[in-house]
N, C-alpha and C positions, 0 to 999 in steps of 0.2 A: 529724090532730091535731098541732099547736103543743109544740115541747117547749125545755122552761121550762132557762135555761142557772143555775145558783145561785150568786153570785160572796160568799166569804164577807167579812164587813164586822167593821171592831172601831171602837169607838167611845172615845176615853180624853179623862181631864183630868188637864192637863200641868201643872205646879207647886203641884198641889196636894195638901193633908193628905187630905182628904176627898173622895167624891165629888160631882158637881158644883157645885163648885169649879177654879178654874181657868181652864187656855182648853183647848176644846173638839179633838179631833182625830181627822179621821177616819185608819183605816188597813183597809189594802185590801194579803193578800197571795196572791198565788195564780198557779197557772199552766195555763195564757199569760200575759199581763194583756194586758185587752182594747182593741180599737184607742181611737184618739185618743180619738173621737168618744162612745163607752162611757163610758171612764174620765171624760174632762166627763162625759156624763147624770148616773155613779154620784156625783160631787164636788156636781154638786145635788140630786140628791138624796138624800144623810145631810144637808146642810145645814149640815154643819161647816167653821169658817170654811177652814180648807185641810184636803184629805184629801191623804194619800200610795200613792205604786200603787207595790213591788217587786215582783218575779218570787220567787217560791218558789222554784226551781232554783238565784236567782245566790244562794249565801254566804259568798262571797269575793267584798269589794268590789261589791254589788251598786245595781242604780242604780236612783234613788229621786226621781220622777215625780212634783209636786205640782200638785196641782190645786185652786185657789180656787169656791168657783159658779158665777164667771163664765167662767175663764183660766186656763190651765195658769199656771206661778211657777216661777223660778229656785231661792228656797234657800224655808223655813222652820225657824225653831229647833225652836217648842212638836210641831214634825211631825217633824219626825226626834227626840228624844224619844222622839215613844208609836211614833215605827218602830221604833230600837232595843230596845224592853222586849218589843214583839212579836215581834220577830225568837228574842234570850232567849227568851221564855215558851212560843213557841210549838217551838222547836228550833231555831230554825235555826241559829243562832250558838250553840255550846260554852264555856261562860265558865265556870271551875275559879272553886270556893269560892274565899272569904276573899281573894283576888288580883284587881286592875286586869287585863285582861286589853284588847288594841287590833285597837278592828274599822275598818273605813270605811265612808262610801256613797258613793256617785257619782252628784254632782245638775248642773243644768247651769251650774249654777253654779259649780263645780267640783267637789274632792274631796274630802269632809269628812269628820277624825278625831276617833272616837269611844275614849272611855273607859268600861269595864262592869265595874265590881264587884257576886259576889255575895253577900248573906249568909242563907243559910237561902231565905224568899220573899221577902228586900228586893232589890231588883235597883237601883242605883244608877249613871246615866250623865250623864256630860262630854263636851260638847260645842267641840273646838276653832274656833272659828270668829271672825273677828272683819267687825259692819256697815261695810258703805262707805257713806261719808260723802259723801251727793248735795249738799249745802253749806249755807251758812247761810242762816235765812229769817226774818232783823228783821227787815222789811216786811213779815213779818203780826200783828205780835205787839196792832197796833192793833185789826182782823179777829179774834182770836185774842181778847179782851179782848170787844168785842163781842158777839160768838156764844156766849160762854164764861160771860161774867156774871161776873170777879174777873181781878182786877192782876195778871197773870205776876209774876214774877222779874226787877226789872231788871240786876238786876249778871250774868245767865245769858242763854247768850244762844241761841236761837231756830233748830236745825237739820233738816235731812230727814236721818233714816238709810234705807240700803237693804239691808233683808234675805232679799232674795226680793219681800218686802212694801214700801213706800213709809211712813218713819213719821214723824209730827210727833212733834218730844221737847220738851216746854215745861215746863220749869221755874216753880214757884210756891213763894213766901215760909215757907208753913207748912201745916200737917195740918189745918191747922182753911179753908182756903183751898181745899182739894182739896174740903172737905166737901161745900160752897158750889157746888162747881160745876154750874150749869144746862147737865144732857148731851139736854135734845129732840134726840127723832132729826130734824127736820128743820137745826135749822143745828149739827148737827154734821155733818149730809149736805153740807152747803151748801157748810161753811168745809174738809170737804178733799176739796167738788170744789170749791173755787178755789184748793189751796194743793195740787193735783194729788198725796196721798196714799193712802192704803189706812186706815190710822190715826193717832190721836190720841194719843199718851202723856206722864199727866200725870203731872208727881212735882216730891218734895221731898227735903232732905236730912232725916234722921234727926242726923245728926253720925253718927262715929267710922264714917263707908265705910257710912254702910249709907241705903237711899233708901225712899220711901212711893212 
């Protein structure tokens, strides 16, 4: 007879005002943490872009391990948000009502300062984290326009930022330009591979410090 080990997990929709929007984050809070190979297998099985693992007994600055379906990464913002909410909802982090509480997570990229505010069932989370600029990627402008089918905003630099994942950040001149981007799977994958990034972040300015 074999023994089945039950490992609880949760799925969160970060940056979403409703279910099935935003960025999907897997969260596993358990004790003890599974072996690295098992955590990698769980992340692949869950299939979220990234899954965070935290030891349930670590309540003071717990270590956060982060796995995509392919490999372990150093940091991930939307999963850190989801982990913080889960730690509060499951009672691992105690947060006083109606005032900000400070906490922290230890990641491979360094300590991550977390601010928490709880009002009834609503939990607000603020992360103090600065992405790392890998460098400009102006050379990729022609390739980006070829693969995505829309002219970029030539007044804005194209850059690669590292938040644990590598992001190609590309500015466009209007919301209309974003709506007609050609986002077929094959050219997007080819573009990501050619520029050695994990995601492609297309944006345009709406004015007054607002972006889409």
